[in-house]
N, C-alpha and C positions, 0 to 999 in steps of 0.2 A: 476660371473654373474653381480655383482654390477659394476665392471669395464667395462664390455661389454655395459651395459645400459648407463653409463657415456660417453663412447666413441661414442656410437650410437647417443646420444643426441647432443654431440659436432659436429658430422658429419652432423646431420640434420640442426643445426644452421648454420654451415658453408655453406651448400648447399643453404639455404634460403638467407643468406647474399651474397653469390656469385651471385645468380640470381638478387638480388636487385642492386648490383654494375654493372652488365652487362646492366640491364634495364636503369640505370641512364645515360648511355652514348649513348643510342639510339637517333637518330636524328628524331624529329617529322616530319610527312609528310608536314606540313605547316612550312617550315623553309627557311631562306635565308642564303646562304653561301658566304664566301669570299675566292677567290682563286687567288694566285699570281704565275704566271709561269715565271721562270727564262729564260733568253736567252739561256744559256748553263749551263753546270755543272762546269765551271771554277770557281775558288775561287772568282775572281772579280765579275762575273755575279751572283753568289749565294749571295755574300755580298750585292750587289745592290738589289737583290730580298728581302732580309731580311730588308734592310733599307726602301724599298717601303712598305713592309708589316707592319712595325712598324708605319710608317707615316699614312698609310690608316687606320690601326686599331685604332690609337690614335684619328684621326679625327672622325671616325665612333662611337667611344665610346662617344665622346662629343655629337654627333648628335642623337644617339639612346638611350642614357641612361634613358630617361623618356618616351619612347614609350610604349604604352599599348597593342598593337596588331600588327599582321602581316601587315594589310592594312596600318596602320599608319607608320610602318617601311618602307614599299614599297614607300610610298609618300615621306618620309623624304629622303631616299636614292636617289630616282628619282629626287627630287627637289634640291638636292645638288651635282649632278654629276659634274657640272662645278667647284664647290668648291673643290671636291675631285681630279678632273683632274688637277686643278691648283696646289694643294699640291704636286701631283706626279711630274708634270712638273718642278716646282721649285726645288724639291729635285734632280731630274735627271740633271738639269742644274748645280746645286751646285756640283754634283758628276762628272760633265763633261762626262755624259753618252750620247752617240750620236746615238745609234741604234734605238731609238724611242720606242713607246709602244702603246698599244690599251687598252681602257677601255670599258667594255660592262656590262650592267645590264640587265639580262634577263635569258633565259634558256641556260645553258652552260654545256658542256660535262665534266664529272668527271670519271676518271678511277677507277677500283676497288682498294680498299686500305684496308690493314689489320693493325690495330693499337691496341695495348694492348689486343690482343686476340679477337677483334671485327672486322668483315669484313663489310666494307661499299661498297655496290653494285655500279657498274658502272652505268652511266645513265646521262640523262639531268636533271639538277637541277637549280632551281632559284638561281641566284648568281650574285655577283659583281666580274667580272673577270678582272684582270690586266695581260696583256701579254707583257712581256719585250722582245724587239727584235724579234727573230724568235720563241720564246716560246718553244724551244726544251730542256730546262733544267728541273731539278726537280722542282716540285711545292710545295707550302705550301697552306693549306686550313684549314678553321674552320667554325663554324656556327655563323653567325652574329645575327640572330634572330630565336628563342629565344637566348639571349646572352650567348652562351656557350663558346665563345672565347674572348669576350670583357672584361671579368674580367682580362685577361692577360694584356690588354692595360692599365688598371688602376693600376695593381699591378704586377710587373714583376717577383716576386719570384714564383718559381714553387710550387704548392700546391700538396701534395701527401696525399691521404686519406688512412688510414690503419684501419683495424678492429682488435680489441683485440683478439677475438676468432680465427680469421684467423691466426694471428701471433702465437698464442699458438699451433694451429694444425701444422703449418709449423715448429715450433721449436721442437715439441715432436713426430711427426709422420714421 
């Protein structure tokens, strides 16, 4: 009976922690996303996409790091579109990329995506969209504001959060 109560207690803690971790990755309704669409899925096009993503993310980190609310973030992004556009253009010239690109800040379509057990619904979302070439390749996206992805721009090491109780349960059950 004592073991049953201990196991039940551990399971309850695990369920609570599990719910907290899922809630932590929910995107707020008031959010601004960044999406970069590759021209195709060729290695070259996907490498260009990642370079553009890194450049835009780095610039946006500098621009948004002190913003206090979504309205301020919108103004900062909108007021710096020319600067962001120039960064992308300069990078693509350096990489000898000739297929062109489009930059759009507004409501953009996002397909449904499942990531780490969480399903992100398809729909129109406020976002900064960079479309490289025909935009038929895989995409990369994250949440700019609140800054759920900009931490990556500051620190490139992947951070993985683990829960002690969860590790115990996985180890012994």
